[in-house]
CHARMM-style PDB file with segment names, atoms N, HN, CA, C and O in Angstrom:
ATOM      1  N   MET     1     -54.188  -5.926  14.982  1.00  0.00      PROA
ATOM      2  CA  MET     1     -53.797  -5.325  13.722  1.00  0.00      PROA
ATOM      3  C   MET     1     -53.140  -6.400  12.856  1.00  0.00      PROA
ATOM      4  O   MET     1     -52.178  -7.044  13.275  1.00  0.00      PROA
ATOM      5  N   THR     2     -53.651  -6.582  11.686  1.00  0.00      PROA
ATOM      6  HN  THR     2     -54.433  -6.060  11.346  1.00  0.00      PROA
ATOM      7  CA  THR     2     -53.074  -7.561  10.771  1.00  0.00      PROA
ATOM      8  C   THR     2     -52.254  -6.840   9.712  1.00  0.00      PROA
ATOM      9  O   THR     2     -52.557  -5.720   9.301  1.00  0.00      PROA
ATOM     10  N   MET     3     -51.222  -7.520   9.298  1.00  0.00      PROA
ATOM     11  HN  MET     3     -50.976  -8.430   9.632  1.00  0.00      PROA
ATOM     12  CA  MET     3     -50.334  -6.946   8.288  1.00  0.00      PROA
ATOM     13  C   MET     3     -50.465  -7.768   7.019  1.00  0.00      PROA
ATOM     14  O   MET     3     -50.354  -8.994   7.047  1.00  0.00      PROA
ATOM     15  N   SER     4     -50.699  -7.097   5.923  1.00  0.00      PROA
ATOM     16  HN  SER     4     -50.789  -6.102   5.900  1.00  0.00      PROA
ATOM     17  CA  SER     4     -50.815  -7.816   4.655  1.00  0.00      PROA
ATOM     18  C   SER     4     -49.426  -8.255   4.199  1.00  0.00      PROA
ATOM     19  O   SER     4     -48.411  -7.748   4.676  1.00  0.00      PROA
ATOM     20  N   SER     5     -49.403  -9.189   3.283  1.00  0.00      PROA
ATOM     21  HN  SER     5     -50.228  -9.601   2.896  1.00  0.00      PROA
ATOM     22  CA  SER     5     -48.111  -9.676   2.789  1.00  0.00      PROA
ATOM     23  C   SER     5     -47.344  -8.575   2.064  1.00  0.00      PROA
ATOM     24  O   SER     5     -46.114  -8.564   2.093  1.00  0.00      PROA
ATOM     25  N   GLU     6     -48.048  -7.649   1.417  1.00  0.00      PROA
ATOM     26  HN  GLU     6     -49.048  -7.658   1.394  1.00  0.00      PROA
ATOM     27  CA  GLU     6     -47.363  -6.539   0.743  1.00  0.00      PROA
ATOM     28  C   GLU     6     -46.654  -5.643   1.749  1.00  0.00      PROA
ATOM     29  O   GLU     6     -45.519  -5.221   1.527  1.00  0.00      PROA
ATOM     30  N   GLU     7     -47.342  -5.354   2.872  1.00  0.00      PROA
ATOM     31  HN  GLU     7     -48.263  -5.697   3.052  1.00  0.00      PROA
ATOM     32  CA  GLU     7     -46.714  -4.531   3.911  1.00  0.00      PROA
ATOM     33  C   GLU     7     -45.509  -5.239   4.519  1.00  0.00      PROA
ATOM     34  O   GLU     7     -44.467  -4.628   4.757  1.00  0.00      PROA
ATOM     35  N   PHE     8     -45.669  -6.534   4.765  1.00  0.00      PROA
ATOM     36  HN  PHE     8     -46.516  -7.030   4.572  1.00  0.00      PROA
ATOM     37  CA  PHE     8     -44.575  -7.302   5.353  1.00  0.00      PROA
ATOM     38  C   PHE     8     -43.332  -7.234   4.477  1.00  0.00      PROA
ATOM     39  O   PHE     8     -42.245  -6.938   4.972  1.00  0.00      PROA
ATOM     40  N   PHE     9     -43.476  -7.502   3.195  1.00  0.00      PROA
ATOM     41  HN  PHE     9     -44.359  -7.743   2.793  1.00  0.00      PROA
ATOM     42  CA  PHE     9     -42.318  -7.494   2.308  1.00  0.00      PROA
ATOM     43  C   PHE     9     -41.776  -6.086   2.083  1.00  0.00      PROA
ATOM     44  O   PHE     9     -40.581  -5.917   1.841  1.00  0.00      PROA
ATOM     45  N   MET    10     -42.641  -5.071   2.159  1.00  0.00      PROA
ATOM     46  HN  MET    10     -43.612  -5.208   2.355  1.00  0.00      PROA
ATOM     47  CA  MET    10     -42.171  -3.697   2.053  1.00  0.00      PROA
ATOM     48  C   MET    10     -41.273  -3.364   3.249  1.00  0.00      PROA
ATOM     49  O   MET    10     -40.183  -2.819   3.076  1.00  0.00      PROA
ATOM     50  N   TYR    11     -41.735  -3.693   4.462  1.00  0.00      PROA
ATOM     51  HN  TYR    11     -42.621  -4.136   4.603  1.00  0.00      PROA
ATOM     52  CA  TYR    11     -40.932  -3.423   5.656  1.00  0.00      PROA
ATOM     53  C   TYR    11     -39.662  -4.272   5.675  1.00  0.00      PROA
ATOM     54  O   TYR    11     -38.606  -3.801   6.097  1.00  0.00      PROA
ATOM     55  N   LEU    12     -39.761  -5.505   5.224  1.00  0.00      PROA
ATOM     56  HN  LEU    12     -40.619  -5.888   4.880  1.00  0.00      PROA
ATOM     57  CA  LEU    12     -38.585  -6.368   5.164  1.00  0.00      PROA
ATOM     58  C   LEU    12     -37.544  -5.800   4.207  1.00  0.00      PROA
ATOM     59  O   LEU    12     -36.352  -5.794   4.514  1.00  0.00      PROA
ATOM     60  N   THR    13     -37.992  -5.327   3.056  1.00  0.00      PROA
ATOM     61  HN  THR    13     -38.960  -5.333   2.807  1.00  0.00      PROA
ATOM     62  CA  THR    13     -37.081  -4.734   2.074  1.00  0.00      PROA
ATOM     63  C   THR    13     -36.416  -3.483   2.630  1.00  0.00      PROA
ATOM     64  O   THR    13     -35.208  -3.301   2.477  1.00  0.00      PROA
ATOM     65  N   ILE    14     -37.193  -2.625   3.272  1.00  0.00      PROA
ATOM     66  HN  ILE    14     -38.174  -2.773   3.397  1.00  0.00      PROA
ATOM     67  CA  ILE    14     -36.628  -1.404   3.853  1.00  0.00      PROA
ATOM     68  C   ILE    14     -35.606  -1.757   4.932  1.00  0.00      PROA
ATOM     69  O   ILE    14     -34.532  -1.159   4.988  1.00  0.00      PROA
ATOM     70  N   ALA    15     -35.934  -2.720   5.781  1.00  0.00      PROA
ATOM     71  HN  ALA    15     -36.807  -3.206   5.735  1.00  0.00      PROA
ATOM     72  CA  ALA    15     -35.010  -3.124   6.841  1.00  0.00      PROA
ATOM     73  C   ALA    15     -33.717  -3.685   6.260  1.00  0.00      PROA
ATOM     74  O   ALA    15     -32.634  -3.380   6.759  1.00  0.00      PROA
ATOM     75  N   LEU    16     -33.814  -4.496   5.220  1.00  0.00      PROA
ATOM     76  HN  LEU    16     -34.694  -4.745   4.815  1.00  0.00      PROA
ATOM     77  CA  LEU    16     -32.608  -5.065   4.620  1.00  0.00      PROA
ATOM     78  C   LEU    16     -31.767  -3.997   3.935  1.00  0.00      PROA
ATOM     79  O   LEU    16     -30.538  -4.046   3.993  1.00  0.00      PROA
ATOM     80  N   ILE    17     -32.415  -3.035   3.290  1.00  0.00      PROA
ATOM     81  HN  ILE    17     -33.413  -2.995   3.244  1.00  0.00      PROA
ATOM     82  CA  ILE    17     -31.674  -1.962   2.627  1.00  0.00      PROA
ATOM     83  C   ILE    17     -30.893  -1.142   3.649  1.00  0.00      PROA
ATOM     84  O   ILE    17     -29.806  -0.649   3.347  1.00  0.00      PROA
ATOM     85  N   VAL    18     -31.436  -0.994   4.847  1.00  0.00      PROA
ATOM     86  HN  VAL    18     -32.319  -1.395   5.092  1.00  0.00      PROA
ATOM     87  CA  VAL    18     -30.754  -0.225   5.889  1.00  0.00      PROA
ATOM     88  C   VAL    18     -29.737  -1.087   6.630  1.00  0.00      PROA
ATOM     89  O   VAL    18     -28.617  -0.638   6.875  1.00  0.00      PROA
ATOM     90  N   MET    19     -30.104  -2.314   6.992  1.00  0.00      PROA
ATOM     91  HN  MET    19     -31.013  -2.679   6.794  1.00  0.00      PROA
ATOM     92  CA  MET    19     -29.273  -3.125   7.873  1.00  0.00      PROA
ATOM     93  C   MET    19     -28.051  -3.731   7.196  1.00  0.00      PROA
ATOM     94  O   MET    19     -27.002  -3.845   7.830  1.00  0.00      PROA
ATOM     95  N   VAL    20     -28.150  -4.118   5.945  1.00  0.00      PROA
ATOM     96  HN  VAL    20     -29.002  -4.026   5.430  1.00  0.00      PROA
ATOM     97  CA  VAL    20     -27.014  -4.770   5.285  1.00  0.00      PROA
ATOM     98  C   VAL    20     -25.812  -3.833   5.169  1.00  0.00      PROA
ATOM     99  O   VAL    20     -24.715  -4.243   5.549  1.00  0.00      PROA
ATOM    100  N   PRO    21     -25.946  -2.604   4.669  1.00  0.00      PROA
ATOM    101  CA  PRO    21     -24.769  -1.723   4.616  1.00  0.00      PROA
ATOM    102  C   PRO    21     -24.217  -1.367   5.996  1.00  0.00      PROA
ATOM    103  O   PRO    21     -23.003  -1.266   6.171  1.00  0.00      PROA
ATOM    104  N   VAL    22     -25.096  -1.177   6.969  1.00  0.00      PROA
ATOM    105  HN  VAL    22     -26.083  -1.259   6.827  1.00  0.00      PROA
ATOM    106  CA  VAL    22     -24.632  -0.845   8.321  1.00  0.00      PROA
ATOM    107  C   VAL    22     -23.848  -2.006   8.910  1.00  0.00      PROA
ATOM    108  O   VAL    22     -22.774  -1.802   9.475  1.00  0.00      PROA
ATOM    109  N   SER    23     -24.363  -3.206   8.786  1.00  0.00      PROA
ATOM    110  HN  SER    23     -25.236  -3.372   8.326  1.00  0.00      PROA
ATOM    111  CA  SER    23     -23.658  -4.360   9.336  1.00  0.00      PROA
ATOM    112  C   SER    23     -22.355  -4.622   8.589  1.00  0.00      PROA
ATOM    113  O   SER    23     -21.375  -5.042   9.203  1.00  0.00      PROA
ATOM    114  N   ALA    24     -22.319  -4.386   7.288  1.00  0.00      PROA
ATOM    115  HN  ALA    24     -23.115  -4.044   6.789  1.00  0.00      PROA
ATOM    116  CA  ALA    24     -21.075  -4.572   6.534  1.00  0.00      PROA
ATOM    117  C   ALA    24     -20.011  -3.572   6.976  1.00  0.00      PROA
ATOM    118  O   ALA    24     -18.838  -3.926   7.098  1.00  0.00      PROA
ATOM    119  N   ARG    25     -20.413  -2.332   7.216  1.00  0.00      PROA
ATOM    120  HN  ARG    25     -21.365  -2.044   7.117  1.00  0.00      PROA
ATOM    121  CA  ARG    25     -19.443  -1.330   7.677  1.00  0.00      PROA
ATOM    122  C   ARG    25     -18.938  -1.641   9.074  1.00  0.00      PROA
ATOM    123  O   ARG    25     -17.752  -1.464   9.352  1.00  0.00      PROA
ATOM    124  N   LEU    26     -19.811  -2.099   9.957  1.00  0.00      PROA
ATOM    125  HN  LEU    26     -20.775  -2.243   9.732  1.00  0.00      PROA
ATOM    126  CA  LEU    26     -19.368  -2.478  11.300  1.00  0.00      PROA
ATOM    127  C   LEU    26     -18.402  -3.658  11.242  1.00  0.00      PROA
ATOM    128  O   LEU    26     -17.379  -3.658  11.926  1.00  0.00      PROA
ATOM    129  N   TYR    27     -18.721  -4.654  10.435  1.00  0.00      PROA
ATOM    130  HN  TYR    27     -19.553  -4.654   9.880  1.00  0.00      PROA
ATOM    131  CA  TYR    27     -17.839  -5.811  10.288  1.00  0.00      PROA
ATOM    132  C   TYR    27     -16.482  -5.390   9.748  1.00  0.00      PROA
ATOM    133  O   TYR    27     -15.449  -5.841  10.244  1.00  0.00      PROA
ATOM    134  N   ARG    28     -16.474  -4.524   8.730  1.00  0.00      PROA
ATOM    135  HN  ARG    28     -17.313  -4.157   8.328  1.00  0.00      PROA
ATOM    136  CA  ARG    28     -15.220  -4.060   8.146  1.00  0.00      PROA
ATOM    137  C   ARG    28     -14.412  -3.260   9.160  1.00  0.00      PROA
ATOM    138  O   ARG    28     -13.189  -3.396   9.214  1.00  0.00      PROA
ATOM    139  N   TYR    29     -15.072  -2.426   9.965  1.00  0.00      PROA
ATOM    140  HN  TYR    29     -16.065  -2.316   9.921  1.00  0.00      PROA
ATOM    141  CA  TYR    29     -14.384  -1.619  10.972  1.00  0.00      PROA
ATOM    142  C   TYR    29     -13.702  -2.512  12.004  1.00  0.00      PROA
ATOM    143  O   TYR    29     -12.526  -2.316  12.312  1.00  0.00      PROA
ATOM    144  N   PHE    30     -14.433  -3.492  12.540  1.00  0.00      PROA
ATOM    145  HN  PHE    30     -15.388  -3.650  12.290  1.00  0.00      PROA
ATOM    146  CA  PHE    30     -13.855  -4.361  13.560  1.00  0.00      PROA
ATOM    147  C   PHE    30     -12.798  -5.290  12.978  1.00  0.00      PROA
ATOM    148  O   PHE    30     -11.790  -5.557  13.632  1.00  0.00      PROA
ATOM    149  N   THR    31     -13.005  -5.781  11.774  1.00  0.00      PROA
ATOM    150  HN  THR    31     -13.824  -5.564  11.242  1.00  0.00      PROA
ATOM    151  CA  THR    31     -12.018  -6.655  11.143  1.00  0.00      PROA
ATOM    152  C   THR    31     -10.747  -5.885  10.818  1.00  0.00      PROA
ATOM    153  O   THR    31      -9.650  -6.411  11.007  1.00  0.00      PROA
ATOM    154  N   ALA    32     -10.864  -4.655  10.335  1.00  0.00      PROA
ATOM    155  HN  ALA    32     -11.755  -4.227  10.181  1.00  0.00      PROA
ATOM    156  CA  ALA    32      -9.689  -3.846  10.012  1.00  0.00      PROA
ATOM    157  C   ALA    32      -8.865  -3.584  11.263  1.00  0.00      PROA
ATOM    158  O   ALA    32      -7.636  -3.625  11.210  1.00  0.00      PROA
ATOM    159  N   GLY    33      -9.509  -3.320  12.369  1.00  0.00      PROA
ATOM    160  HN  GLY    33     -10.508  -3.287  12.412  1.00  0.00      PROA
ATOM    161  CA  GLY    33      -8.778  -3.103  13.620  1.00  0.00      PROA
ATOM    162  C   GLY    33      -8.034  -4.351  14.056  1.00  0.00      PROA
ATOM    163  O   GLY    33      -6.892  -4.269  14.508  1.00  0.00      PROA
ATOM    164  N   ARG    34      -8.673  -5.507  13.923  1.00  0.00      PROA
ATOM    165  HN  ARG    34      -9.601  -5.574  13.556  1.00  0.00      PROA
ATOM    166  CA  ARG    34      -8.028  -6.756  14.309  1.00  0.00      PROA
ATOM    167  C   ARG    34      -6.847  -7.066  13.392  1.00  0.00      PROA
ATOM    168  O   ARG    34      -5.789  -7.480  13.866  1.00  0.00      PROA
ATOM    169  N   VAL    35      -7.016  -6.872  12.084  1.00  0.00      PROA
ATOM    170  HN  VAL    35      -7.875  -6.536  11.698  1.00  0.00      PROA
ATOM    171  CA  VAL    35      -5.939  -7.137  11.128  1.00  0.00      PROA
ATOM    172  C   VAL    35      -4.775  -6.181  11.364  1.00  0.00      PROA
ATOM    173  O   VAL    35      -3.617  -6.595  11.314  1.00  0.00      PROA
ATOM    174  N   LYS    36      -5.066  -4.919  11.618  1.00  0.00      PROA
ATOM    175  HN  LYS    36      -6.007  -4.582  11.658  1.00  0.00      PROA
ATOM    176  CA  LYS    36      -4.015  -3.934  11.887  1.00  0.00      PROA
ATOM    177  C   LYS    36      -3.216  -4.328  13.121  1.00  0.00      PROA
ATOM    178  O   LYS    36      -1.989  -4.235  13.123  1.00  0.00      PROA
ATOM    179  N   ARG    37      -3.903  -4.767  14.167  1.00  0.00      PROA
ATOM    180  HN  ARG    37      -4.900  -4.843  14.165  1.00  0.00      PROA
ATOM    181  CA  ARG    37      -3.227  -5.180  15.393  1.00  0.00      PROA
ATOM    182  C   ARG    37      -2.359  -6.419  15.146  1.00  0.00      PROA
ATOM    183  O   ARG    37      -1.236  -6.496  15.644  1.00  0.00      PROA
ATOM    184  N   MET    38      -2.877  -7.391  14.378  1.00  0.00      PROA
ATOM    185  HN  MET    38      -3.790  -7.328  13.974  1.00  0.00      PROA
ATOM    186  CA  MET    38      -2.100  -8.597  14.095  1.00  0.00      PROA
ATOM    187  C   MET    38      -0.871  -8.272  13.257  1.00  0.00      PROA
ATOM    188  O   MET    38       0.210  -8.800  13.517  1.00  0.00      PROA
ATOM    189  N   LEU    39      -1.022  -7.406  12.252  1.00  0.00      PROA
ATOM    190  HN  LEU    39      -1.900  -6.977  12.040  1.00  0.00      PROA
ATOM    191  CA  LEU    39       0.122  -7.033  11.425  1.00  0.00      PROA
ATOM    192  C   LEU    39       1.163  -6.283  12.232  1.00  0.00      PROA
ATOM    193  O   LEU    39       2.362  -6.480  12.033  1.00  0.00      PROA
ATOM    194  N   HSD    40       0.722  -5.429  13.137  1.00  0.00      PROA
ATOM    195  HN  HSD    40      -0.252  -5.269  13.298  1.00  0.00      PROA
ATOM    196  CA  HSD    40       1.664  -4.689  13.973  1.00  0.00      PROA
ATOM    197  C   HSD    40       2.443  -5.644  14.870  1.00  0.00      PROA
ATOM    198  O   HSD    40       3.653  -5.488  15.038  1.00  0.00      PROA
ATOM    199  N   GLU    41       1.760  -6.633  15.447  1.00  0.00      PROA
ATOM    200  HN  GLU    41       0.778  -6.760  15.311  1.00  0.00      PROA
ATOM    201  CA  GLU    41       2.443  -7.614  16.290  1.00  0.00      PROA
ATOM    202  C   GLU    41       3.415  -8.457  15.473  1.00  0.00      PROA
ATOM    203  O   GLU    41       4.495  -8.796  15.955  1.00  0.00      PROA
ATOM    204  N   GLU    42       3.047  -8.793  14.259  1.00  0.00      PROA
ATOM    205  HN  GLU    42       2.169  -8.518  13.868  1.00  0.00      PROA
ATOM    206  CA  GLU    42       3.870  -9.673  13.431  1.00  0.00      PROA
ATOM    207  C   GLU    42       5.096  -8.970  12.868  1.00  0.00      PROA
ATOM    208  O   GLU    42       6.182  -9.550  12.851  1.00  0.00      PROA
ATOM    209  N   PHE    43       4.943  -7.732  12.407  1.00  0.00      PROA
ATOM    210  HN  PHE    43       4.061  -7.262  12.421  1.00  0.00      PROA
ATOM    211  CA  PHE    43       6.015  -7.076  11.671  1.00  0.00      PROA
ATOM    212  C   PHE    43       6.676  -5.920  12.407  1.00  0.00      PROA
ATOM    213  O   PHE    43       7.576  -5.286  11.856  1.00  0.00      PROA
ATOM    214  N   ALA    44       6.262  -5.629  13.619  1.00  0.00      PROA
ATOM    215  HN  ALA    44       5.531  -6.144  14.067  1.00  0.00      PROA
ATOM    216  CA  ALA    44       6.881  -4.526  14.363  1.00  0.00      PROA
ATOM    217  C   ALA    44       8.298  -4.925  14.760  1.00  0.00      PROA
ATOM    218  O   ALA    44       8.552  -6.051  15.187  1.00  0.00      PROA
ATOM    219  N   ARG    45       9.208  -3.975  14.609  1.00  0.00      PROA
ATOM    220  HN  ARG    45       9.002  -3.060  14.262  1.00  0.00      PROA
ATOM    221  CA  ARG    45      10.598  -4.233  14.974  1.00  0.00      PROA
ATOM    222  C   ARG    45      10.827  -3.807  16.418  1.00  0.00      PROA
ATOM    223  O   ARG    45      10.155  -2.908  16.924  1.00  0.00      PROA
ATOM    224  N   PRO    46      11.780  -4.457  17.073  1.00  0.00      PROA
ATOM    225  CA  PRO    46      12.148  -3.987  18.418  1.00  0.00      PROA
ATOM    226  C   PRO    46      12.685  -2.558  18.338  1.00  0.00      PROA
ATOM    227  O   PRO    46      13.267  -2.168  17.325  1.00  0.00      PROA
ATOM    228  N   LYS    47      12.491  -1.783  19.399  1.00  0.00      PROA
ATOM    229  HN  LYS    47      12.019  -2.100  20.222  1.00  0.00      PROA
ATOM    230  CA  LYS    47      12.846  -0.369  19.363  1.00  0.00      PROA
ATOM    231  C   LYS    47      14.344  -0.137  19.239  1.00  0.00      PROA
ATOM    232  O   LYS    47      14.743   0.897  18.704  1.00  0.00      PROA
ATOM    233  N   GLY    48      15.183  -1.037  19.702  1.00  0.00      PROA
ATOM    234  HN  GLY    48      14.859  -1.877  20.136  1.00  0.00      PROA
ATOM    235  CA  GLY    48      16.625  -0.842  19.651  1.00  0.00      PROA
ATOM    236  C   GLY    48      17.244  -1.166  18.306  1.00  0.00      PROA
ATOM    237  O   GLY    48      18.410  -0.843  18.077  1.00  0.00      PROA
ATOM    238  N   GLN    49      16.507  -1.787  17.422  1.00  0.00      PROA
ATOM    239  HN  GLN    49      15.560  -2.049  17.608  1.00  0.00      PROA
ATOM    240  CA  GLN    49      17.068  -2.215  16.139  1.00  0.00      PROA
ATOM    241  C   GLN    49      17.192  -1.021  15.196  1.00  0.00      PROA
ATOM    242  O   GLN    49      16.261  -0.226  15.063  1.00  0.00      PROA
ATOM    243  N   ASP    50      18.358  -0.898  14.537  1.00  0.00      PROA
ATOM    244  HN  ASP    50      19.114  -1.543  14.645  1.00  0.00      PROA
ATOM    245  CA  ASP    50      18.587   0.204  13.600  1.00  0.00      PROA
ATOM    246  C   ASP    50      17.815  -0.046  12.313  1.00  0.00      PROA
ATOM    247  O   ASP    50      17.624  -1.185  11.888  1.00  0.00      PROA
ATOM    248  N   GLU    51      17.387   1.031  11.720  1.00  0.00      PROA
ATOM    249  HN  GLU    51      17.542   1.957  12.066  1.00  0.00      PROA
ATOM    250  CA  GLU    51      16.710   0.946  10.428  1.00  0.00      PROA
ATOM    251  C   GLU    51      17.745   0.720   9.332  1.00  0.00      PROA
ATOM    252  O   GLU    51      18.841   1.279   9.376  1.00  0.00      PROA
ATOM    253  N   GLN    52      17.393  -0.095   8.361  1.00  0.00      PROA
ATOM    254  HN  GLN    52      16.503  -0.550   8.326  1.00  0.00      PROA
ATOM    255  CA  GLN    52      18.278  -0.345   7.236  1.00  0.00      PROA
ATOM    256  C   GLN    52      18.154   0.800   6.247  1.00  0.00      PROA
ATOM    257  O   GLN    52      17.051   1.221   5.898  1.00  0.00      PROA
ATOM    258  N   LYS    53      19.310   1.303   5.795  1.00  0.00      PROA
ATOM    259  HN  LYS    53      20.206   0.961   6.078  1.00  0.00      PROA
ATOM    260  CA  LYS    53      19.297   2.392   4.825  1.00  0.00      PROA
ATOM    261  C   LYS    53      19.033   1.821   3.438  1.00  0.00      PROA
ATOM    262  O   LYS    53      19.418   0.685   3.159  1.00  0.00      PROA
ATOM    263  N   PRO    54      18.382   2.587   2.561  1.00  0.00      PROA
ATOM    264  CA  PRO    54      18.131   2.093   1.205  1.00  0.00      PROA
ATOM    265  C   PRO    54      19.442   1.798   0.482  1.00  0.00      PROA
ATOM    266  O   PRO    54      20.386   2.585   0.550  1.00  0.00      PROA
ATOM    267  N   GLY    55      19.494   0.687  -0.195  1.00  0.00      PROA
ATOM    268  HN  GLY    55      18.727   0.048  -0.251  1.00  0.00      PROA
ATOM    269  CA  GLY    55      20.689   0.312  -0.941  1.00  0.00      PROA
ATOM    270  C   GLY    55      21.660  -0.538  -0.138  1.00  0.00      PROA
ATOM    271  O   GLY    55      22.587  -1.107  -0.713  1.00  0.00      PROA
ATOM    272  N   GLU    56      21.477  -0.640   1.158  1.00  0.00      PROA
ATOM    273  HN  GLU    56      20.723  -0.178   1.625  1.00  0.00      PROA
ATOM    274  CA  GLU    56      22.359  -1.460   1.991  1.00  0.00      PROA
ATOM    275  C   GLU    56      21.897  -2.904   1.958  1.00  0.00      PROA
ATOM    276  O   GLU    56      20.704  -3.198   1.880  1.00  0.00      PROA
ATOM    277  N   LYS    57      22.878  -3.800   2.019  1.00  0.00      PROA
ATOM    278  HN  LYS    57      23.847  -3.561   2.082  1.00  0.00      PROA
ATOM    279  CA  LYS    57      22.549  -5.215   2.109  1.00  0.00      PROA
ATOM    280  C   LYS    57      22.731  -5.663   3.544  1.00  0.00      PROA
ATOM    281  O   LYS    57      23.542  -5.113   4.289  1.00  0.00      PROA
ATOM    282  N   ARG    58      21.975  -6.656   3.909  1.00  0.00      PROA
ATOM    283  HN  ARG    58      21.317  -7.103   3.304  1.00  0.00      PROA
ATOM    284  CA  ARG    58      22.103  -7.201   5.268  1.00  0.00      PROA
ATOM    285  C   ARG    58      23.149  -8.263   5.317  1.00  0.00      PROA
ATOM    286  OT1 ARG    58      23.398  -8.837   6.377  1.00  0.00      PROA
TER     287      ARG     58
END
């Protein structure tokens, strides 16, 4: 079975229209999880530390 160049580019276009948004969403999902974990590690306070009240100075 031979595929004409028109069929090839039609299938390529359909595949790209489907694959690009799916891959972008997967990348964003995994990156967001990694960034959330890094931010939590960086800015999480120890459990024994008291919260600062609004208007108080340290």
